N, C-alpha and C positions, 0 to 999 in steps of 0.2 A: 504494500500500500504506500503510495506517495505521501510525503509530508503535507500537512495542512498548515497554512500560515494565517497571520492576522495582518490587516492593513489599518493604519491609523494616521490621522492628520497630526502633524507636528505644529501645533498652534503657536504662533509668535516667532517661529524660526524662519530665518531668511535663507540659510545655507546649511549644508551638511556639517560644515565646520562649526557653525553656531550651535547646532544640536549637540555636537561632540563637546563643546566647551560647557554648555549648560549641564550635560550629564556628568562631566568630570567633577563639577562642583557638588552635585547631588550625591555622587558615589562616595564622597568623603564620609558620609553618614553611615556607611555599611562596611563591615570588615571583609566581606567576600569580594569586593571590587566590582560587583555587578550593579547595573542600573535597574531602576524600578519605575514602572508606569502604573499608577493606581487608578482603577476604574471601578464603577459601581457594579458592573455585571461580571459574574464569574463565567468563563467560557464553558458551555455544556460539552464541547468537544475537546476537553483538556487533554485526554489521552492521545488523541491524534496530533495535537500541537506539540506534545512532548517527544514525538518521534522524529525530531529534526526540524521542527517548525521555526519560523522567524517572524519578527515584527517588521513589516515593510512600512517605512516612513514616507508620508506624502508631505513634501515641502514645496511651497509656492505652486501648487496645482499639479505636481507630478511626483510619482514615486521616485526617490533618488538614492535611497539607502535602505539597508536592512540590518537587523541584529538578531542573533540566534536566541531563542527562548530557552532559558535555563530552568524555569519552574514557575510556580504560583504560590503566593503566600496570602494568608488571611490578614487583613488590616481592619481594625475597628477605629473608625474616625472619632473625633472629639464629640460628634453628635450621636455616638453610639451605633451608627449604621455600619454593618459589615461590608467591606469592600475587598477587591482582589488586587493584589500587587503582582503585576506581570514582571517576573525577574528576567532581565536581559543580560546576556554576556556583554562585556564592555566594548568589544570591537564593532565599529560601524563599517559595514561592507557596502561600498558604492555599487549602485545598479544602473542599468540602462534606464533612461527616463521613460516613464509610462504615465500618461495623463490620467488624472482622476478628478472627478467633480467633487465639490464639497459634500461632506456627510458628517453626522454626529456619531460619537462613539467609535467603535472599531467594527471591522467587517472581516469575515472569513475570506481567505484567498486560496484557491486551489493551486497546487504546485504547477500545473500546466498553464495557469494564467499569470504566474509570477514573472516579473522581468528578470532577465539574465544579469548576473554580476558583471561589472566591468573588469577587464583584465587587470591583474595586479600592477601597480605603478601608474595606473591611469586615473587621474583625479576626477575627470568628468568628460562628457562629450559635448561638442558644440551643439547648443540647442537649435531646433528648427524654428523658423519664424512662427510666431503664435498662431497666425491664421492657418498655415499649412499643418502644424501639429494638431490643431483642433479639427480640421477637416479630415485628416487621416484617422484620428481617434474616433470620430463619428461614424466612419465606415468600417471601423474595426481593424485598421492596419497597425495602429499604435496601441 
């Protein structure tokens, strides 16, 4: 069975480097060196996600990076509500850009729909003009 992934908007982030910097600061709170993303909903398909799944990050309207999912932890907020901390390995792996429309929360992403990783040493790809990228995405090419 192929791994199942999550896709999530990185709200307030302008670049992959910005996401990395923000996570580095937050990782200082944890001894394991992992990042965490806290969400209200616990994934029902947890077992599938733990078989090699990743969190794919949408930055400025396109998936640009991913992080491997290391696990899930229960977090009780100051309001007493149970939440899920998605534990992410620290390395951000850059991916080929894949346009995504805005959405709330996270979504499941099938392995066959996930963008490919960029080759090691390649920081990014030249973006397509917005109009062309949008048109290609609408017909299912991107």
